[in-house]
C-alpha positions in Angstrom: -33.4 41.5 48.1 -34.6 38.2 46.6 -35.1 40.0 43.2 -31.4 41.1 43.2 -30.2 37.5 43.6 -32.4 36.3 40.7 -30.9 39.0 38.5 -27.4 38.0 39.4 -28.1 34.3 38.6 -29.6 35.2 35.2 -26.6 37.4 34.4 -24.0 34.8 35.3 -25.9 32.1 33.4 -25.9 34.3 30.2 -22.2 35.1 30.7 -21.3 31.4 31.1 -23.2 30.6 27.9 -21.4 33.4 26.0 -18.0 32.2 27.4 -18.7 28.6 26.3 -19.6 29.8 22.8 -16.5 32.0 22.6 -14.3 29.1 23.7 -15.9 26.7 21.2 -15.4 29.1 18.4 -11.8 29.7 19.3 -11.2 25.9 19.4 -12.7 25.5 16.0 -10.6 28.3 14.5 -7.4 26.8 16.1 -8.3 23.3 14.9 -9.0 24.6 11.4 -5.6 26.3 11.3 -3.8 23.3 12.6 -5.6 21.0 10.1 -4.7 23.3 7.3 -1.0 23.2 8.2 -1.0 19.5 8.7 -2.8 18.7 5.4 -0.9 21.2 3.3 2.5 20.2 4.8 5.6 21.3 3.0 8.0 18.8 1.3 11.0 21.0 1.7 12.3 19.4 4.9 11.9 15.9 3.4 13.7 17.0 0.2 16.6 18.4 2.3 16.9 15.2 4.3 16.9 13.2 1.0 19.7 15.3 -0.4 21.7 15.0 2.8 21.4 11.3 2.9 22.3 11.0 -0.7 25.4 13.0 -0.1 26.3 11.0 3.0 26.1 7.7 1.3 28.6 8.7 -1.4 26.8 6.6 -4.0 28.6 6.4 -7.3 27.3 8.6 -10.1 26.8 5.7 -12.5 24.2 4.1 -10.2 21.7 6.8 -11.2 22.3 6.3 -14.9 22.1 2.5 -14.6 18.7 2.7 -12.9 17.5 5.0 -15.8 18.5 2.3 -18.3 16.6 -0.3 -16.3 13.4 1.8 -16.3 10.9 3.0 -13.9 8.9 0.7 -11.7 5.5 0.0 -13.2 2.8 -2.2 -11.9 0.7 -4.6 -14.0 -2.5 -5.6 -12.3 -3.9 -9.0 -13.1 -7.4 -8.5 -14.6 -9.2 -10.5 -11.9 -8.5 -11.9 -8.5 -7.5 -15.6 -8.1 -10.1 -17.6 -6.3 -9.2 -21.2 -5.4 -9.7 -23.9 -2.8 -6.9 -25.1 -0.4 -7.0 -28.1 1.9 -6.7 -27.4 5.6 -6.2 -29.6 8.6 -9.7 -29.2 9.9 -11.5 -28.2 6.7 -11.0 -26.9 3.2 -10.8 -23.1 2.7 -11.5 -20.7 -0.1 -8.8 -18.2 -0.8 -9.0 -15.0 -2.9 -5.7 -13.3 -3.9 -5.4 -10.1 -5.8 -2.0 -9.9 -7.6 0.0 -7.2 -9.2 3.4 -7.6 -11.0 6.3 -5.2 -10.6 8.1 -4.6 -13.9 10.8 -2.2 -14.9 10.2 -0.1 -18.0 7.4 0.2 -20.5 8.8 -2.6 -22.7 8.6 -5.1 -19.8 5.1 -3.7 -19.0 3.9 -4.4 -22.5 5.5 -7.9 -22.5 3.8 -8.8 -19.2 0.4 -7.6 -20.5 0.9 -9.6 -23.6 1.5 -12.8 -21.6 -1.2 -12.4 -18.9 -2.8 -15.8 -19.7 0.5 -17.6 -19.3 1.2 -15.7 -16.1 -2.3 -16.5 -14.7 -1.8 -20.2 -15.5 1.5 -20.4 -13.7 0.1 -18.5 -10.7 -2.9 -20.8 -10.5 -0.6 -23.9 -10.6 1.5 -22.5 -7.8 -1.5 -21.5 -5.7 -3.1 -24.9 -6.0 -0.1 -26.6 -4.4 -0.4 -24.8 -1.1 -2.4 -25.6 2.0 -4.5 -23.5 4.4 -2.0 -24.1 7.2 0.8 -22.6 5.1 -1.3 -19.6 4.1 -2.3 -18.8 7.7 1.2 -17.5 8.5 3.0 -14.6 7.0 6.0 -16.7 6.3 3.8 -19.1 4.3 2.5 -16.2 2.2 6.0 -15.0 1.6 7.1 -18.5 0.5 4.1 -18.7 -1.8 5.0 -15.2 -3.3 8.6 -16.2 -3.9 7.6 -19.5 -5.5 5.1 -17.7 -7.7 7.8 -15.2 -8.8 10.3 -18.0 -9.6 7.8 -20.0 -11.6 6.5 -16.9 -13.6 10.1 -15.8 -14.3 11.0 -19.2 -15.5 8.0 -19.3 -17.8 8.8 -15.9 -19.3 12.4 -16.8 -19.8 11.3 -19.7 -21.9 9.0 -17.5 -24.0 10.7 -14.1 -24.1 14.3 -14.8 -23.1 14.2 -12.5 -20.1 12.7 -12.4 -16.6 10.4 -9.4 -17.4 8.9 -9.5 -13.9 10.8 -8.2 -10.8 8.3 -9.0 -8.1 4.9 -10.6 -7.6 2.8 -8.6 -5.1 -0.3 -9.7 -3.2 -2.4 -6.6 -3.0 -5.4 -8.4 -1.5 -5.5 -11.7 0.4 -8.7 -13.2 1.9 -9.0 -16.8 3.3 -12.4 -18.1 4.5 
C-alpha cells in the first residue's frame, strides 16, 4: 500500500512539471505573437484619422502650396556642443548645451551651414549673459532659447537679408 502512494506522488509530480512547461511555452507563443503585432503595427488607422481631421478643418487649398514654397523642415546641427560657465547664487556652474537649428528648405540649410561661425559666436554671447538660477527652470531655458533665436536671426538678417533660421533647439542640456 505504501508503494502505491509513492507511485501516485511521482506521477503527479511529473504531470505538474509537464503542465508548467506547456503553460510556459503557450505564454511565450502568445507573447511573441502579441509582440509581432505591436511592433509591426499598421499605419492605416492613423492615415485615416489624418485624412478625416484634414477634411474636418476645411483648410484652404493654397495652404499646402504655400508650405511647399517655404520648403521642408531641415535641421542643422552645430558641430560641437557649447560648454560655458555661468554664475550661480551659491557657486558657479558649468553648462553644456547641444544645439540644432530648424531651417526651411535646402537653400536656408546651406546658408546656415555657411554661417556656422557667426551663429556660434552669437549663441556664445547670449549663453554667457545668463545665470545658473535662470537655467535651473524650464521657463529660463525657454527665455534663453528665444533670446538666442532673436540674436541669431538679427545677425543673419544683417549678413544675408533674411532670417534663415526658424527655431533654435536645445537637443542636450547638462548643468553641473
